[in-house]
Every structure is written in structure tokens, then in C-alpha cells.
RODO-2510 file (C-alpha; in nm, 4 decimals, decimal comma):
residues 326
     n   res          X          Y          Z
     1     m    -7,8098    -6,3776     9,2192
     2     p    -8,0211    -6,3284     9,5219
     3     a    -8,3206    -6,5257     9,5323
     4     r    -8,6590    -6,4183     9,3937
     5     i    -8,9384    -6,4361     9,5869
     6     s    -9,2548    -6,5675     9,4770
     7     p    -9,5186    -6,3135     9,4024
     8     t    -9,8090    -6,5607     9,5942
     9     l    -9,5471    -6,5393     9,9013
    10     s    -9,8072    -6,4203    10,1878
    11     v    -9,7468    -6,1722    10,5453
    12     a    -9,7947    -6,5137    10,7345
    13     d    -9,4979    -6,6791    10,5345
    14     v    -9,2794    -6,4062    10,6293
    15     p    -9,0909    -6,4847    10,9636
    16     e    -9,1055    -6,2625    11,2080
    17     a    -8,8191    -5,9774    11,2476
    18     t    -8,5888    -6,0255    11,5611
    19     v    -8,3349    -5,7989    11,7345
    20     e    -8,0743    -5,9302    11,5414
    21     d    -8,2123    -5,8426    11,2010
    22     f    -8,2635    -5,4880    11,3402
    23     d    -7,8674    -5,4695    11,4173
    24     i    -7,8675    -5,5566    11,0110
    25     i    -8,0634    -5,2425    10,9834
    26     t    -7,8404    -5,0473    11,1578
    27     r    -7,5437    -5,1983    10,9798
    28     v    -7,7275    -5,1441    10,6499
    29     r    -7,7870    -4,7580    10,7551
    30     d    -7,3837    -4,7499    10,7523
    31     v    -7,3645    -4,8517    10,4339
    32     n    -7,2771    -4,5767    10,1178
    33     v    -7,5979    -4,6483     9,9126
    34     t    -7,4242    -4,4769     9,6179
    35     e    -7,1274    -4,7612     9,5712
    36     s    -7,3829    -5,0419     9,6512
    37     l    -7,5482    -4,8469     9,3252
    38     t    -7,2284    -4,8663     9,1356
    39     c    -7,0275    -5,1334     9,2739
    40     p    -7,1335    -5,5245     9,2915
    41     g    -6,8904    -5,5934     9,5808
    42     t    -7,0419    -5,2983     9,8160
    43     p    -7,0261    -5,3750    10,1664
    44     l    -7,4303    -5,4257    10,1485
    45     i    -7,3829    -5,6814     9,9101
    46     r    -7,1477    -5,8177    10,1352
    47     i    -7,4096    -5,8372    10,3616
    48     i    -7,6922    -5,9770    10,2299
    49     r    -7,4330    -6,2623    10,0852
    50     e    -7,3430    -6,3346    10,4714
    51     p    -7,6895    -6,5220    10,5769
    52     s    -7,5634    -6,8386    10,6449
    53     r    -7,2379    -6,7126    10,8399
    54     r    -7,5086    -6,5115    11,0589
    55     s    -7,6979    -6,7929    11,0679
    56     r    -7,4087    -7,0320    11,2372
    57     s    -7,3136    -6,7034    11,4182
    58     k    -7,6347    -6,7053    11,5923
    59     s    -7,6743    -7,0794    11,6746
    60     s    -7,3547    -7,1110    11,8164
    61     s    -7,4449    -6,7784    12,0638
    62     k    -7,7972    -6,9414    12,1380
    63     k    -7,5904    -7,2474    12,2285
    64     e    -7,4111    -7,0914    12,4509
    65     h    -7,6795    -6,9213    12,6027
    66     g    -7,8954    -7,1843    12,6344
    67     r    -8,1412    -7,0107    12,3909
    68     r    -8,4045    -7,2033    12,1593
    69     p    -8,3051    -7,2396    11,8269
    70     s    -8,4647    -7,0447    11,4622
    71     r    -8,8179    -7,2213    11,3948
    72     s    -8,7778    -7,1433    11,0258
    73     p    -8,4258    -7,1870    10,8233
    74     h    -8,5160    -6,8819    10,5743
    75     p    -8,3705    -6,5660    10,6032
    76     s    -8,5119    -6,2780    10,8188
    77     p    -8,7876    -6,0042    10,6061
    78     l    -8,5897    -5,7504    10,6063
    79     v    -8,2824    -5,9006    10,4317
    80     v    -8,5598    -6,0585    10,2173
    81     a    -8,6543    -5,7158    10,1484
    82     l    -8,2978    -5,5983    10,1119
    83     q    -8,2468    -5,8574     9,8532
    84     l    -8,5332    -5,7051     9,6701
    85     v    -8,4412    -5,3485     9,7144
    86     e    -8,0566    -5,4460     9,6060
    87     e    -8,2044    -5,6458     9,2670
    88     e    -8,4482    -5,3852     9,1785
    89     r    -8,1522    -5,1245     9,2457
    90     q    -7,9351    -5,3036     9,0258
    91     a    -8,1651    -5,3213     8,7768
    92     n    -8,2562    -5,0246     8,7512
    93     q    -7,9169    -4,9294     8,7479
    94     l    -7,8190    -5,2063     8,4565
    95     k    -8,1357    -5,0089     8,2618
    96     s    -7,9970    -4,6479     8,3387
    97     l    -7,6214    -4,8114     8,1738
    98     l    -7,8125    -4,9456     7,8899
    99     r    -7,9913    -4,6342     7,8703
   100     g    -7,6940    -4,4324     7,8778
   101     t    -7,4798    -4,6534     7,6478
   102     s    -7,7751    -4,6761     7,4011
   103     d    -7,8095    -4,2703     7,4286
   104     r    -7,4211    -4,2033     7,3567
   105     d    -7,4441    -4,4409     7,0616
   106     r    -7,7634    -4,2843     6,9498
   107     i    -7,5360    -3,9483     6,9797
   108     e    -7,2271    -4,0802     6,8614
   109     r    -7,4360    -4,2000     6,5636
   110     e    -7,6265    -3,8616     6,5421
   111     v    -7,2912    -3,6978     6,5601
   112     r    -7,1524    -3,8866     6,3074
   113     r    -7,4740    -3,8398     6,0901
   114     a    -7,4337    -3,4678     6,1639
   115     d    -7,0445    -3,4941     6,0756
   116     d    -7,1311    -3,6428     5,7458
   117     a    -7,3800    -3,4392     5,6904
   118     c    -7,1680    -3,1470     5,7529
   119     g    -6,9192    -3,3172     5,4970
   120     r    -7,1788    -3,3989     5,2977
   121     v    -7,2655    -2,9663     5,3018
   122     q    -6,9256    -2,8548     5,2209
   123     f    -6,8445    -3,0881     4,9637
   124     a    -7,1705    -2,9965     4,8336
   125     e    -7,0759    -2,6473     4,8629
   126     r    -6,7597    -2,7070     4,7076
   127     r    -6,9429    -2,8186     4,4316
   128     e    -7,1831    -2,5044     4,4024
   129     k    -6,8428    -2,2746     4,4077
   130     e    -6,6842    -2,4974     4,1228
   131     a    -7,0213    -2,5185     3,9660
   132     l    -7,0708    -2,1460     3,9856
   133     g    -6,7014    -2,0827     3,8810
   134     r    -6,7539    -2,2998     3,5296
   135     a    -7,1011    -2,1622     3,4838
   136     t    -6,9167    -1,8169     3,5424
   137     a    -6,6438    -1,9272     3,2552
   138     a    -6,8729    -2,0766     3,0344
   139     e    -7,0750    -1,7305     3,0644
   140     k    -6,7807    -1,5475     2,9772
   141     a    -6,6700    -1,8249     2,7352
   142     r    -7,0349    -1,7568     2,5612
   143     q    -6,9934    -1,3682     2,5527
   144     e    -6,6699    -1,4025     2,4305
   145     l    -6,7557    -1,6286     2,1631
   146     e    -7,0776    -1,3898     2,1074
   147     d    -6,8473    -1,0920     2,0457
   148     e    -6,6040    -1,2821     1,8583
   149     n    -6,9312    -1,3280     1,6754
   150     v    -7,0322    -1,0240     1,6137
   151     q    -6,6346    -0,9195     1,5408
   152     l    -6,6253    -1,2001     1,2619
   153     l    -6,9658    -1,1315     1,0873
   154     q    -6,8539    -0,7152     1,0989
   155     e    -6,4803    -0,8492     0,9390
   156     s    -6,6651    -1,0744     0,7336
   157     r    -6,9176    -0,8117     0,5628
   158     k    -6,5881    -0,5816     0,5811
   159     y    -6,4493    -0,8325     0,3611
   160     q    -6,7218    -0,8569     0,1145
   161     m    -6,7204    -0,4892     0,0720
   162     q    -6,3477    -0,5054    -0,0227
   163     l    -6,4431    -0,7784    -0,2573
   164     e    -6,7035    -0,5501    -0,4228
   165     a    -6,4281    -0,3107    -0,4367
   166     a    -6,1807    -0,5356    -0,5478
   167     g    -6,3802    -0,6743    -0,8444
   168     r    -6,4574    -0,3165    -0,9457
   169     d    -6,0856    -0,2034    -0,9211
   170     i    -6,0284    -0,5458    -1,1674
   171     r    -6,3185    -0,4750    -1,4153
   172     r    -6,1444    -0,0978    -1,4511
   173     l    -5,8166    -0,2784    -1,4742
   174     q    -5,9394    -0,4719    -1,7271
   175     s    -6,0756    -0,2081    -1,9493
   176     d    -5,7472    -0,0221    -1,8844
   177     m    -5,5295    -0,3195    -2,0111
   178     d    -5,7586    -0,3326    -2,3192
   179     m    -5,6662     0,0516    -2,3850
   180     l    -5,3097    -0,0076    -2,2798
   181     r    -5,3014    -0,3031    -2,5126
   182     q    -5,4455    -0,0703    -2,8471
   183     e    -5,1903     0,1380    -2,7272
   184     y    -4,9144    -0,0733    -2,7207
   185     e    -5,0114    -0,2163    -3,0433
   186     d    -4,9906     0,1853    -3,2294
   187     m    -4,7127     0,2243    -3,0641
   188     e    -4,5413    -0,0756    -3,2152
   189     k    -4,6793    -0,0064    -3,5610
   190     s    -4,5362     0,3563    -3,5134
   191     d    -4,1691     0,1950    -3,3688
   192     a    -4,2150     0,0083    -3,7351
   193     r    -4,2377     0,3300    -3,9014
   194     a    -3,9691     0,5162    -3,6756
   195     r    -3,7312     0,1963    -3,7217
   196     e    -3,7640     0,2455    -4,0761
   197     s    -3,6721     0,6165    -4,0791
   198     s    -3,4059     0,5299    -3,8493
   199     r    -3,2582     0,3130    -4,0888
   200     k    -3,2250     0,6283    -4,3335
   201     y    -3,1117     0,8894    -4,1120
   202     q    -2,8282     0,6455    -4,0006
   203     t    -2,7715     0,5151    -4,3419
   204     a    -2,7172     0,9051    -4,4403
   205     l    -2,5362     0,9670    -4,1070
   206     r    -2,3103     0,7529    -4,1794
   207     d    -2,2230     0,9102    -4,5410
   208     l    -2,2409     1,2691    -4,3704
   209     e    -1,9839     1,1170    -4,1589
   210     a    -1,7701     0,9400    -4,3287
   211     r    -1,7528     1,3256    -4,5514
   212     q    -1,6745     1,5078    -4,2593
   213     e    -1,4220     1,2137    -4,1060
   214     s    -1,2191     1,2977    -4,4513
   215     r    -1,2217     1,6681    -4,4032
   216     e    -1,0918     1,6320    -4,0314
   217     e    -0,8424     1,4177    -4,1592
   218     g    -0,6977     1,6658    -4,3984
   219     k    -0,7252     1,9122    -4,1426
   220     r    -0,5260     1,7440    -3,8796
   221     l    -0,2677     1,6533    -4,0575
   222     a    -0,2177     2,0377    -4,2169
   223     i    -0,2652     2,1286    -3,8346
   224     k     0,0139     1,8401    -3,7757
   225     k     0,2732     1,9658    -4,0340
   226     s     0,2153     2,3983    -3,9579
   227     f     0,2868     2,2929    -3,5549
   228     n     0,5563     2,0882    -3,6537
   229     d     0,7500     2,3662    -3,8580
   230     g     0,5956     2,6030    -3,5949
   231     q     0,7375     2,4316    -3,3687
   232     t     1,1162     2,4355    -3,4920
   233     a     1,1309     2,7718    -3,5361
   234     g     0,9733     2,8766    -3,1759
   235     w     1,2620     2,6414    -3,0332
   236     d     1,5595     2,7825    -3,2139
   237     e     1,4080     3,1823    -3,1397
   238     g     1,3862     3,0810    -2,7677
   239     y     1,7335     2,8951    -2,7080
   240     t     1,8870     3,1951    -2,8882
   241     a     1,6985     3,4312    -2,6493
   242     g     1,6970     3,1843    -2,3344
   243     y     2,0857     3,1534    -2,3613
   244     r     2,1380     3,5450    -2,4142
   245     e     1,9070     3,5703    -2,0801
   246     g     2,0197     3,2728    -1,9117
   247     k     2,4093     3,3963    -1,9503
   248     r     2,2865     3,7970    -1,8648
   249     v     2,1252     3,6790    -1,5097
   250     g     2,4070     3,3708    -1,4460
   251     a     2,6610     3,6961    -1,4513
   252     e     2,4329     3,8708    -1,2394
   253     e     2,3868     3,6264    -0,9944
   254     g     2,7545     3,4692    -1,0173
   255     l     2,8567     3,8484    -0,8946
   256     k     2,6056     3,8546    -0,6054
   257     t     2,6927     3,4956    -0,4749
   258     g     3,0860     3,5923    -0,5520
   259     r     3,0819     3,9199    -0,3341
   260     k     2,8941     3,7197    -0,0865
   261     e     3,1303     3,4545    -0,0918
   262     g     3,4309     3,6320    -0,0745
   263     l     3,2540     3,8576     0,1938
   264     r     3,2294     3,6414     0,4382
   265     e     3,6063     3,3891     0,3470
   266     g     3,7206     3,7062     0,4278
   267     r     3,5918     3,7644     0,7362
   268     e     3,6871     3,4141     0,8409
   269     q     4,0153     3,4584     0,7582
   270     g     4,0599     3,8009     0,9672
   271     r     3,9420     3,6520     1,2542
   272     n     4,1682     3,3534     1,2139
   273     e     4,4554     3,5905     1,1724
   274     e     4,3300     3,8291     1,4855
   275     r     4,3347     3,5243     1,6494
   276     r     4,6533     3,3922     1,5733
   277     s     4,7537     3,7351     1,6888
   278     a     4,6313     3,7149     1,9743
   279     l     4,7290     3,3924     2,0846
   280     e     5,0969     3,4494     1,9930
   281     a     5,0616     3,7556     2,2150
   282     f     4,9261     3,5672     2,4709
   283     d     5,1970     3,3443     2,4921
   284     k     5,4537     3,6027     2,4712
   285     f     5,2733     3,7563     2,8215
   286     l     5,2734     3,3911     2,9799
   287     a     5,6345     3,3801     2,9278
   288     e     5,6879     3,6996     3,0815
   289     g     5,5533     3,5660     3,4065
   290     d     5,2551     3,6151     3,6666
   291     e     5,1183     3,2538     3,5816
   292     s     5,0003     3,2255     3,9341
   293     s     4,7623     3,5044     3,9062
   294     e     4,4007     3,3346     3,9229
   295     r     4,2667     3,5936     3,6611
   296     t     4,5209     3,4675     3,4466
   297     r     4,4269     3,1245     3,4765
   298     r     4,0470     3,2096     3,4000
   299     w     4,1216     3,3987     3,1158
   300     t     4,3708     3,0638     2,9717
   301     q     4,0877     2,8312     3,0418
   302     s     3,8348     3,0886     2,8720
   303     v     4,0608     3,0992     2,5685
   304     y     4,1991     2,7614     2,5415
   305     h     3,9219     2,5589     2,6656
   306     p     3,5498     2,7004     2,5301
   307     h     3,4179     2,4875     2,8746
   308     y     3,4953     2,4527     3,1996
   309     d     3,5349     2,0850     3,3259
   310     d     3,1582     2,1155     3,5299
   311     g     3,0237     2,2187     3,2245
   312     q     2,9985     2,6201     3,2737
   313     s     3,0045     2,8632     2,9634
   314     t     3,3368     3,0722     2,9601
   315     v     3,3802     3,3718     2,7697
   316     g     3,4506     3,3824     2,4073
   317     y     3,7244     3,4965     2,2190
   318     s     3,6195     3,8462     2,1653
   319     a     3,5744     3,8773     2,5652
   320     s     3,8970     3,7681     2,5825
   321     l     4,0570     4,0034     2,3566
   322     r     3,8764     4,3150     2,5381
   323     g     4,0388     4,1601     2,8862
   324     l     4,3885     4,1029     2,6913
   325     r     4,2904     4,5440     2,5678
   326     r     4,2431     4,6487     2,8975
***
């Protein structure tokens, strides 16, 4: 660190400036002040920290030129002033850095506090929304409970009215049951009397039925005997009449059937004889010749063969006879 000057230092104690000191001022002007304030290793610091080297160079140059060496071993006043200025600047820089650091820390703390406050506000808002939702749900539940309570009160009044009506109905039914019980007792007495009368009537009815059954049995026996006698006489009479009628009807039907059968058999026999005669005439015709005629061949096939080999139908027996006559 540069040497500090005592506050009791007077102007007489400060050495006078030389030409070389003004050369140093010229060099200082060329230095970038901003770099000297921000970097401790700037050219200004290097110049300030080189008084011994400059003293050695000055002594060597004075010896060469035969000049008298400096009267005081202390640095020049300008260098001391520059050291003071540099030290003050460094102090101000450190203060500004400290102030900036403290400001940044304070800002960061304030930002963190603001973030925390925002978080607490958001949390409080969420809590408020949740509380509002719970309050709304509670209010809704309270309203539902009140509605349910009113409904229960109404149902309770309705049930009370129904209970009173049921009590009146029970009392009325009890009175009706007493009346029905009295009527039942009267009906039991009447039923006992009716059963007694019924037994008497049943006894009389059984006697009457026995007498009626005896009469019915005698009537059935008489009817059965008369039926058997009439059945025998009717069968004999019906048999005789049926025999005569059947004999007459059988003779008529037999005559009709015989005529039909005879006519049919006669016709069949006539057809067979005519066919036989036609066949004999045809054989005789064949014996005379003309077998090569196609017409004859077809006629022969139609007579002797009912169908051709190819499945076509031929003329019948009557057609053959007509062709033979022509």
C-alpha cells in the first residue's frame, strides 16, 4: 500500500518539483483513468510503484552528465500527490463497490421479501378461495338442511294427521268389529237352529228318496222287460222285411252290374277278335310282297311296336285299321 503523508506535513517540507516530475505528469495524462480506477495493476499504479527505479535512473544520468544528486531521498511532491489521489480513488472505488454490493444484497433481500410476500399473498388468495368455497358449501349445506328440516316438519305434520286419521279408523273398525261379533253370534244361533231343521228335513228326504227309489226300480224293471220283448219282436219283423228288400235290391243291382260287365267283356272280346283278324290280314299282305315300302315298314312298327326306338309315339290300332282299309 502507498505510504500515507502525515497531516502535519507543511509546504516547506515538500520537495520542489523538477523537469522529470513534469515528465511524469505527462505520462500520467496518457494513462486511462478508468482503467486506473477499476484495475489495481494499471499503468498509473506501476508508475507510482517505480520511484526507486526512477531514482536509480536519475542518479545514473546525473553521474553521466556530472550533475549534483538530489538533496532529499524522499519522492517528488507530484508523485506523493498522485499517490494520495490514487489512494483516495481506490477508497472511493471500494466504497462504491461496497455500496453496490450492499445495494444488491438489499435489493436481493427486498426481491426475496417481495417474492415471499407474493407467495404469501397467493397462498392467502388460495386459502381465501378455499375458505370461500367451504363457506359456500357450508351455506349450501345449511340451506339444504333447512329445506330438509322444513320438509321433515311437513312430513311430520302429515304423518301426525295420518296417525290421527288412522286412530279414528281404528276406533270405527273396533265399533264395526263389535257389531260384526254380535251379528256372528246371532248367525251362529240361527245356524244351530238351521242345522237342527236340516237334520229333520234330511231324515224326511231320505225316507222320501227310499220310497221314490223303490218306485223307480219297479218302473225300470217293467220298462226293461217290455223293451226286451219289443226288441225281439221288432228284430224278427225287421229281419223279414230287410231280407225281402235286400233280395229285391240285390237282384236289381246284380242285373245292372251284370249288364255293365257283359257289355265291357263283349267289347273287349270284339276288339281282340278284330285285332286278330287284322293281324291275319296283315300277315297275308306281307306274304304277298312289297316289304321294301317305307310306309309298310312304319305301319308294321306302329302295329307291332307301340313306340319307336327314339321314344316317339306311333299310331294306334284303330289308325292301323283305317290305313289298311284305304
